[in-house]
N, C-alpha and C positions, 0 to 999 in steps of 0.2 A: 504494500500500500504506500503510495506516495503522499507526502504531507507538505504543508507549507511551513516555511521557517519564519520566526519572528525574532527580531533583535531590537532592543531599546538601548539608546546611548545618548550621551550628552553632546549638545552643541552650545555655542556661545550666543548665537543670534538667529532667531527664527526667520526674520526677513531674508537674510543672506542664504540661509539653508533652503528656504522655499525657492529662491532664484536658482540655486545650484542644483538641487535635486529635481525640482519641477521643470524649470526652463532649460537648463543645460543637459541634464541626464535624461529628461523626458519622463520622469516618474509622475504618476497621478497622485495628487494630494487626496487624503482621506479626512478622517475626523481630526479636530484640533481644539485646543483651548488657548488661553493666553500663555501657557507655559510648555506646551508640547504640540507636535503635529505628526500625523501618520502619513506614510507614503507607501504606494505599491511599488516596491523596489524590484522591478522585473519579475513580478509574480509572487513576491514575498513581502511580508510586512515589516517595515522599520518604523520605530517610534523615536522621534528626536525630541529630547527634553532639554530645557534650559539648565545648564550646569557646567561643571568643569569636565572637559573631555578626558578620556582615559589616556594614561601615559603610554607612549610607545617608544621603542628603540629598534634600530635596524639590526636585529639579532637572528633573524631567520635566514639561514643559508640555503638558497634554492638556485641550483645551477651555478652561475658565476656571480650572482647578486646576493647582497645582504638586504633582506626585505623587512619592512616595518612589522613589528609584532607588538600587540595583536593588530589584526586588521579585519575588515569585512570585505566580502567580495561576492561576485556572481559569475556564473558560467553561462555564456551565450553561445548560440550557434555561430559558426564562423561568419556567415553573411551578416548577422546582426552586430557582431563584434566589429567587423570592418566598417559598417555604417556609423556606429558609435565612435570608433577611434577617429574617423575622418571628421566627425562633428566636433570632437574635443580638440583635435589639432587645429581646425579652422577657427575655434574659439580662443586659440592661444593659451590653452590650459597649461600650467606648469606641471610636468610629469616628474615623479620620482624615478620611475623607470618608463621610458617612452615605449610606445607600441612596438612589439617585436615578436619573433618566433622563439619559443623556448623548447629545448629538447628536439630540435629538428632531426627528422629521420629516425627517431627513437620511439619506443612505446610511450604513449602519453604526450606526443607532440601537441603543442598548443600555442596560441597567441596569448600574450599577456600585456598588461599595462598597469602601472601603479600611479596614483595621484592622491591628493588630500582634498577633503571638503574645506569650506571656508573656516571651519573650527579646528582644522588640523587632523581630523580623523582619516586614517589611511584606508584607501579602497583599492582593491585589485579587481580588474575585469579580465576574465579569461575567455577565449574563444576556441571551440573545438569543431573540426569537420564532422566528427562522429562522436556523439555522447557516450558510446560504448567504450571509447578510448580513455575516458576520464579516470577509471580505476585500474587501467592496465599497468602492470609492473615491468 
């Protein structure tokens, strides 16, 4: 049985978060109050609450990169990943790790990109040609 994932975390400003998640990433806004807002994050629910964002450090060694830990992320089809990466590049988004291919020619080959939301929360977006390859070793 497939389930939906929910994640709640802190942001420092709801207006900037709405612009980033809603306008730039294309996520649909859901319920909200003066202190939090929900988004449909590519089919999953995130709840952004006013507060101090979680501390992160680049301690996750993946391939040749040290990636921010912890981080949130989503896996898209390759076609949707390419569309989103082009939109983010055209918006001059600052990337921690720019769009690229990881593990090329190996099991689990994927596209990836890392960036931060306006509050500094790290986000990874992966793209796979075939979702069956996600868990290949």
